[in-house]
N, C-alpha and C positions, 0 to 999 in steps of 0.2 A: 729600603732601597737603592740599591746599586743604582747610580745612574746608564741609561740606555748602553752609551758611548763603553763601559766600564766592562757590561754585559756582552755586548760585541765584539772586545778585543779578545775573549776568549775560542772563539772563532776564526783569526790568524793566525796563518801558515803557508809556506812555502811548497806543501805539496799537495795535490788533492783537489785543488780549488774547484770548490762548485761555485754557486750564486750568491751565499751568505759571507764563505768563503772572500771573493774578490771584493764584497760591500766591505767587511770588516779589513780587510788590506790595502783599501782607497780609505776609509774612512782614516782609519793610523797615519797616512799623508797628510792627509786633508789638516789644516792649522787651524781653522777656521769652524773647525766641525763642533756643535753644542758642547761640549766631554759633560760639564756636571747638569744637565737636564735626562729629568726622567716626565717631560711633557711630548706625548705624541705633537700636537701642535706643533709646536714649535723647533723638534724636528724636521718633519714634511714637511713644516715651510722653507726651513733653512736648505732642504734636501730639493726643493723642486725650484729654488733661485741659485744653488750653488753645487748639487750631485750631480755635472754633468758627465762622473763618471758610471751612474746607474742606470742600466741600459731601457728600464722598467721599476715605479713606483712599488711593483708589486712586490716586488724583494725586500724593501723597507718593511711591507708589511708580513712579511712570510716571521722577517727575524722580529722586530714587534710583538706578533702573537707567542712567538719562542720566549719573548721578554719577559711579557705579560703572565705567561704560564708560570716558568720558574722561576720569577723573580716576586710575585704579585702575589 
């Protein structure tokens, strides 16, 4: 299974920015993001403490659901 970060990077783009694309763009710029992790709890804990670029954790939950359905 790919890491969540690797999965999320396919949503990066400069145009047509929705919430998940904005999350992907910001995660790319976040050098502390747990790039090798596939753990929901590790990533959500990190984002709760460091993800000031997320207006709402529900965006992470939406992206995680896509990750589980496409990668799992």
